[in-house]
N, C-alpha and C positions, 0 to 999 in steps of 0.2 A: 387319308392323308391328314396331317396335322396342321398346326398353325405356327408360323414363324413370325416373331415380333422383331421388327427392326429397332435397334436400341435408340432410346430417347435420352433426354437429360436426366441424370440421376437425381433422385429426390422429388421429382415431379410426377404427378399421376397422368402422364401423357406419353404416348409413343407416336412417332411420326407415321408409321405404317405397319400393317400386318399383312402377311401373305397367307391366305387361307386355301386349303385344298390343293396346295402346290401350284396354283396358277392364278388366283385372284389377288390383286394388290389393292388393299383399301388404304388410301392415303388420308390421314387426318387433315383437318382444316389448316390451310397455310395462309399466312398473312404477309403483307408487304414489308417484312423486316429483313435487313441484311446485317449480319453480325450484331443482332440485337438492337439495331437502330432503324426507325421508320424511314422508308424511302421517301425522299422529298419529291415534289412535283404533283401533278394531277392524278386523276384516277387511272389514266392510261399507263403511267409509269408504275403506279401501285399494282395494277393488274399484272403487268409484266413481271414485277418482282415476286408477287405471290406465285405466278406460274413458274418462275425460275426455281423457287423453293420446291414446288411440286415436282418439277423435272429432275432436280437433284435427288430427291427421295426415290423417284421411279428408277433413276440410274442405279442407285444402290441396290434396288430390288431386281435389276436386270431388265427393266422396261424403259420405254420412252413415251413422250406425249402421243405418238402414233398408236400406242397400245391402249390408250384411255377410251373407255366405252361410255362413261357417265361422269358428269361433274355436278357438284352442288355448289351454288354460288350465293353468297350473302353480300348485298350491297347496302351501304349506309344511306345512299342517296339515289333513288331510282331515276331521278332527273339526269344522272350521269351515265345512263345506259348506253348512249351512243359512244362515249369514250371507252367504256368497258368493252362493248362489242367489237370495236376496232382493234383493240389490243388482243382480245381473246381470239378473234378470227385470224389475226396475223400469227399468233402462236401455234394454233392448230392447223393453219394453212387450209387446204381444201377438204380435210377429213374431220369434220366437227363431231364430237361425241354427243350423246343425249345430254340434256342439261335441265336442271331445275334452278331457277333464280328467284330469290325472295329478298324483299327489303328487310333490313335488320338494324338494330341498334348495335353498333360496334364501338369498342373502347379506343377511340383515337385514330382509327384508320378507316379507309373507304371500302375495302373488299376482303373477303376471306373465301378460299376455294378448297374444296375437298374433291376427291375423285376415286373412281374404281377403274383399274386397268386389268387386262388379261396378259399374263406373261407370254411373250412370243414362243411359238413352238410347242404350246401346251394344248 
C-alpha cells in the first residue's frame, strides 16, 4: 500500500498529515492557531485549539480523536503541565493514547501536538 499526503498550504515544505500503508495517519505538529491567529488565553485554551486542529485533520483523513494511538507533545513551560493535562484529558475523555511530552522552546505559543492514528475498520 502506498502513502497518501493530505494537501497542505502551497509553497510551504509542510503537509498536515500522511496516510501510510492505507491505515496509519501521521498528523504533523499542530499549534494553537485559528485562521492564522494565536488563540488567546492560557495553556488550557491553547491545548484545546491545537487538539481542534488535530481533530480537523483527522476528520479529513477519516478518523477521530478516538482513533489516536500516540501523541507527541511539546510544552513551552512544564510548570503548566496541570493546565495541559486537564484540557488533554477532557479532549480524549476516558481513552488516552500513549504520549511523549517534552519541554521545548516554541516561537510564541505554549503547546504543539502531533499524533498517530489508525483508521477505523482497517
